[in-house]
TIVO-2410 file (N, C-alpha, C; in nm, 3 decimals):
# residues 84
REC num residu      c1      c2      c3 atome chaine
REC   1      M   8.082  13.022  19.078     N      A
REC   1      M   8.080  13.149  19.009    CA      A
REC   1      M   7.948  13.219  19.034     C      A
REC   2      E   7.956  13.348  19.053     N      A
REC   2      E   7.837  13.429  19.073    CA      A
REC   2      E   7.790  13.487  18.941     C      A
REC   3      S   7.663  13.522  18.936     N      A
REC   3      S   7.612  13.584  18.813    CA      A
REC   3      S   7.669  13.725  18.801     C      A
REC   4      A   7.679  13.770  18.675     N      A
REC   4      A   7.734  13.903  18.648    CA      A
REC   4      A   7.661  13.961  18.527     C      A
REC   5      I   7.662  14.092  18.514     N      A
REC   5      I   7.603  14.157  18.398    CA      A
REC   5      I   7.700  14.260  18.342     C      A
REC   6      L   7.690  14.280  18.213     N      A
REC   6      L   7.758  14.387  18.144    CA      A
REC   6      L   7.648  14.473  18.084     C      A
REC   7      A   7.630  14.592  18.137     N      A
REC   7      A   7.523  14.682  18.092    CA      A
REC   7      A   7.586  14.796  18.014     C      A
REC   8      L   7.544  14.813  17.890     N      A
REC   8      L   7.597  14.918  17.806    CA      A
REC   8      L   7.513  15.044  17.816     C      A
REC   9      E   7.572  15.155  17.777     N      A
REC   9      E   7.505  15.284  17.785    CA      A
REC   9      E   7.376  15.290  17.703     C      A
REC  10      D   7.370  15.213  17.592     N      A
REC  10      D   7.250  15.215  17.507    CA      A
REC  10      D   7.137  15.127  17.560     C      A
REC  11      G   7.157  15.065  17.678     N      A
REC  11      G   7.055  14.983  17.739    CA      A
REC  11      G   7.070  14.833  17.714     C      A
REC  12      T   7.164  14.794  17.629     N      A
REC  12      T   7.190  14.652  17.604    CA      A
REC  12      T   7.252  14.589  17.728     C      A
REC  13      V   7.202  14.471  17.764     N      A
REC  13      V   7.252  14.401  17.883    CA      A
REC  13      V   7.293  14.259  17.845     C      A
REC  14      F   7.411  14.220  17.888     N      A
REC  14      F   7.461  14.084  17.868    CA      A
REC  14      F   7.476  14.018  18.004     C      A
REC  15      E   7.426  13.896  18.017     N      A
REC  15      E   7.436  13.823  18.143    CA      A
REC  15      E   7.541  13.714  18.130     C      A
REC  16      G   7.611  13.689  18.242     N      A
REC  16      G   7.714  13.586  18.242    CA      A
REC  16      G   7.748  13.547  18.385     C      A
REC  17      R   7.868  13.495  18.403     N      A
REC  17      R   7.916  13.455  18.535    CA      A
REC  17      R   8.051  13.522  18.561     C      A
REC  18      S   8.073  13.563  18.683     N      A
REC  18      S   8.201  13.625  18.718    CA      A
REC  18      S   8.302  13.518  18.756     C      A
REC  19      F   8.429  13.545  18.732     N      A
REC  19      F   8.533  13.450  18.768    CA      A
REC  19      F   8.650  13.519  18.837     C      A
REC  20      G   8.625  13.635  18.893     N      A
REC  20      G   8.730  13.709  18.964    CA      A
REC  20      G   8.677  13.764  19.094     C      A
REC  21      A   8.743  13.861  19.146     N      A
REC  21      A   8.700  13.925  19.270    CA      A
REC  21      A   8.568  13.997  19.246     C      A
REC  22      P   8.473  13.986  19.339     N      A
REC  22      P   8.346  14.057  19.321    CA      A
REC  22      P   8.367  14.208  19.326     C      A
REC  23      A   8.315  14.278  19.225     N      A
REC  23      A   8.331  14.423  19.219    CA      A
REC  23      A   8.233  14.480  19.118     C      A
REC  24      E   8.204  14.607  19.132     N      A
REC  24      E   8.124  14.679  19.033    CA      A
REC  24      E   8.217  14.781  18.968     C      A
REC  25      R   8.224  14.778  18.837     N      A
REC  25      R   8.316  14.865  18.763    CA      A
REC  25      R   8.243  14.933  18.649     C      A
REC  26      S   8.294  15.048  18.610     N      A
REC  26      S   8.244  15.115  18.490    CA      A
REC  26      S   8.364  15.161  18.409     C      A
REC  27      G   8.346  15.166  18.279     N      A
REC  27      G   8.455  15.209  18.191    CA      A
REC  27      G   8.416  15.190  18.047     C      A
REC  28      E   8.502  15.236  17.960     N      A
REC  28      E   8.483  15.219  17.817    CA      A
REC  28      E   8.503  15.072  17.782     C      A
REC  29      V   8.410  15.013  17.705     N      A
REC  29      V   8.423  14.874  17.663    CA      A
REC  29      V   8.496  14.871  17.529     C      A
REC  30      V   8.606  14.794  17.525     N      A
REC  30      V   8.685  14.777  17.403    CA      A
REC  30      V   8.705  14.629  17.379     C      A
REC  31      F   8.755  14.590  17.263     N      A
REC  31      F   8.780  14.448  17.239    CA      A
REC  31      F   8.921  14.426  17.189     C      A
REC  32      N   8.970  14.304  17.208     N      A
REC  32      N   9.102  14.264  17.163    CA      A
REC  32      N   9.086  14.133  17.088     C      A
REC  33      T   9.138  14.127  16.966     N      A
REC  33      T   9.121  14.009  16.881    CA      A
REC  33      T   9.246  13.921  16.871     C      A
REC  34      A   9.346  13.948  16.954     N      A
REC  34      A   9.472  13.873  16.945    CA      A
REC  34      A   9.452  13.725  16.972     C      A
REC  35      L   9.525  13.642  16.901     N      A
REC  35      L   9.520  13.498  16.923    CA      A
REC  35      L   9.613  13.457  17.035     C      A
REC  36      T   9.719  13.533  17.057     N      A
REC  36      T   9.812  13.509  17.167    CA      A
REC  36      T   9.845  13.643  17.231     C      A
REC  37      G   9.919  13.640  17.340     N      A
REC  37      G   9.959  13.764  17.405    CA      A
REC  37      G   9.858  13.819  17.501     C      A
REC  38      Y   9.761  13.738  17.544     N      A
REC  38      Y   9.659  13.789  17.635    CA      A
REC  38      Y   9.720  13.835  17.767     C      A
REC  39      Q   9.828  13.773  17.813     N      A
REC  39      Q   9.890  13.816  17.938    CA      A
REC  39      Q   9.947  13.957  17.925     C      A
REC  40      E  10.005  13.987  17.810     N      A
REC  40      E  10.056  14.121  17.787    CA      A
REC  40      E   9.942  14.223  17.783     C      A
REC  41      V   9.828  14.184  17.728     N      A
REC  41      V   9.712  14.273  17.723    CA      A
REC  41      V   9.663  14.303  17.865     C      A
REC  42      F   9.667  14.202  17.954     N      A
REC  42      F   9.624  14.223  18.092    CA      A
REC  42      F   9.700  14.337  18.159     C      A
REC  43      T   9.828  14.350  18.127     N      A
REC  43      T   9.912  14.448  18.196    CA      A
REC  43      T   9.950  14.567  18.109     C      A
REC  44      D   9.890  14.581  17.991     N      A
REC  44      D   9.921  14.691  17.899    CA      A
REC  44      D   9.859  14.821  17.951     C      A
REC  45      P   9.939  14.923  17.982     N      A
REC  45      P   9.886  15.049  18.035    CA      A
REC  45      P   9.790  15.121  17.940     C      A
REC  46      S   9.793  15.088  17.811     N      A
REC  46      S   9.702  15.155  17.717    CA      A
REC  46      S   9.556  15.116  17.742     C      A
REC  47      Y   9.532  15.006  17.816     N      A
REC  47      Y   9.396  14.964  17.849    CA      A
REC  47      Y   9.348  15.019  17.984     C      A
REC  48      S   9.422  15.110  18.042     N      A
REC  48      S   9.386  15.168  18.172    CA      A
REC  48      S   9.247  15.231  18.166     C      A
REC  49      G   9.163  15.196  18.261     N      A
REC  49      G   9.028  15.251  18.268    CA      A
REC  49      G   8.928  15.188  18.174     C      A
REC  50      Q   8.967  15.084  18.101     N      A
REC  50      Q   8.878  15.021  18.005    CA      A
REC  50      Q   8.839  14.880  18.049     C      A
REC  51      I   8.727  14.833  17.998     N      A
REC  51      I   8.682  14.695  18.017    CA      A
REC  51      I   8.709  14.624  17.884     C      A
REC  52      V   8.795  14.524  17.888     N      A
REC  52      V   8.842  14.458  17.766    CA      A
REC  52      V   8.763  14.329  17.742     C      A
REC  53      I   8.710  14.316  17.621     N      A
REC  53      I   8.644  14.192  17.580    CA      A
REC  53      I   8.742  14.115  17.493     C      A
REC  54      L   8.775  13.994  17.535     N      A
REC  54      L   8.867  13.909  17.461    CA      A
REC  54      L   8.786  13.822  17.364     C      A
REC  55      T   8.816  13.832  17.234     N      A
REC  55      T   8.736  13.762  17.135    CA      A
REC  55      T   8.790  13.624  17.099     C      A
REC  56      N   8.912  13.592  17.135     N      A
REC  56      N   8.968  13.460  17.104    CA      A
REC  56      N   8.904  13.355  17.195     C      A
REC  57      P   8.847  13.248  17.142     N      A
REC  57      P   8.779  13.149  17.225    CA      A
REC  57      P   8.872  13.059  17.305     C      A
REC  58      Q   9.004  13.073  17.288     N      A
REC  58      Q   9.096  12.985  17.359    CA      A
REC  58      Q   9.185  13.062  17.456     C      A
REC  59      I   9.134  13.165  17.518     N      A
REC  59      I   9.211  13.243  17.616    CA      A
REC  59      I   9.252  13.152  17.730     C      A
REC  60      G   9.378  13.158  17.766     N      A
REC  60      G   9.429  13.076  17.876    CA      A
REC  60      G   9.482  12.942  17.834     C      A
REC  61      N   9.479  12.912  17.705     N      A
REC  61      N   9.518  12.782  17.654    CA      A
REC  61      N   9.665  12.748  17.680     C      A
REC  62      Y   9.751  12.848  17.681     N      A
REC  62      Y   9.894  12.818  17.697    CA      A
REC  62      Y   9.954  12.871  17.827     C      A
REC  63      G   9.871  12.905  17.924     N      A
REC  63      G   9.921  12.944  18.056    CA      A
REC  63      G   9.976  13.085  18.061     C      A
REC  64      T  10.056  13.113  18.163     N      A
REC  64      T  10.116  13.244  18.182    CA      A
REC  64      T  10.263  13.229  18.215     C      A
REC  65      S  10.336  13.339  18.208     N      A
REC  65      S  10.478  13.340  18.238    CA      A
REC  65      S  10.510  13.468  18.315     C      A
REC  66      S  10.587  13.458  18.421     N      A
REC  66      S  10.624  13.577  18.498    CA      A
REC  66      S  10.712  13.671  18.416     C      A
REC  67      E  10.776  13.621  18.312     N      A
REC  67      E  10.861  13.704  18.227    CA      A
REC  67      E  10.780  13.795  18.134     C      A
REC  68      D  10.653  13.764  18.113     N      A
REC  68      D  10.570  13.841  18.021    CA      A
REC  68      D  10.482  13.944  18.091     C      A
REC  69      T  10.505  13.970  18.218     N      A
REC  69      T  10.419  14.061  18.293    CA      A
REC  69      T  10.495  14.189  18.326     C      A
REC  70      S  10.445  14.300  18.273     N      A
REC  70      S  10.503  14.430  18.304    CA      A
REC  70      S  10.398  14.535  18.276     C      A
REC  71      P  10.352  14.612  18.371     N      A
REC  71      P  10.376  14.610  18.515    CA      A
REC  71      P  10.320  14.483  18.579     C      A
REC  72      P  10.346  14.463  18.708     N      A
REC  72      P  10.310  14.336  18.772    CA      A
REC  72      P  10.162  14.313  18.798     C      A
REC  73      S  10.077  14.409  18.768     N      A
REC  73      S   9.934  14.390  18.794    CA      A
REC  73      S   9.852  14.446  18.677     C      A
REC  74      P   9.727  14.399  18.662     N      A
REC  74      P   9.642  14.450  18.554    CA      A
REC  74      P   9.618  14.600  18.564     C      A
REC  75      T   9.603  14.664  18.450     N      A
REC  75      T   9.580  14.809  18.447    CA      A
REC  75      T   9.438  14.844  18.403     C      A
REC  76      S   9.364  14.747  18.352     N      A
REC  76      S   9.228  14.774  18.303    CA      A
REC  76      S   9.127  14.765  18.418     C      A
REC  77      K   9.005  14.807  18.389     N      A
REC  77      K   8.897  14.803  18.489    CA      A
REC  77      K   8.831  14.666  18.497     C      A
REC  78      G   8.832  14.590  18.386     N      A
REC  78      G   8.765  14.461  18.387    CA      A
REC  78      G   8.791  14.384  18.259     C      A
REC  79      W   8.749  14.257  18.261     N      A
REC  79      W   8.770  14.166  18.148    CA      A
REC  79      W   8.644  14.085  18.122     C      A
REC  80      C   8.617  14.060  17.997     N      A
REC  80      C   8.508  13.973  17.957    CA      A
REC  80      C   8.565  13.868  17.862     C      A
REC  81      A   8.535  13.744  17.887     N      A
REC  81      A   8.583  13.636  17.801    CA      A
REC  81      A   8.486  13.520  17.811     C      A
REC  82      R   8.485  13.437  17.710     N      A
REC  82      R   8.402  13.317  17.714    CA      A
REC  82      R   8.487  13.206  17.774     C      A
REC  83      I   8.443  13.153  17.884     N      A
REC  83      I   8.515  13.046  17.954    CA      A
REC  83      I   8.435  12.918  17.939     C      A
REC  84      F   8.501  12.814  17.895     N      A
REC  84      F   8.433  12.685  17.877    CA      A
REC  84      F   8.454  12.598  17.997     C      A
***
């Protein structure tokens, strides 16, 4: 994993590691507190142009399903999550 940063407009900077394709993105940062349904959030058009912070510490715990994906690709600009 490569190092990554999340820099906010007010000057706050968070450092972490990337786990996806290398890219530089900008967008509105929003959060999602759902305990389940993260796959649906990935493809939800309402998150278009936004960087989503997932607050549930167990993201990915139950896998994914091809039946829960519509549209077939993510619509947001980026994702932030704590990966153990």
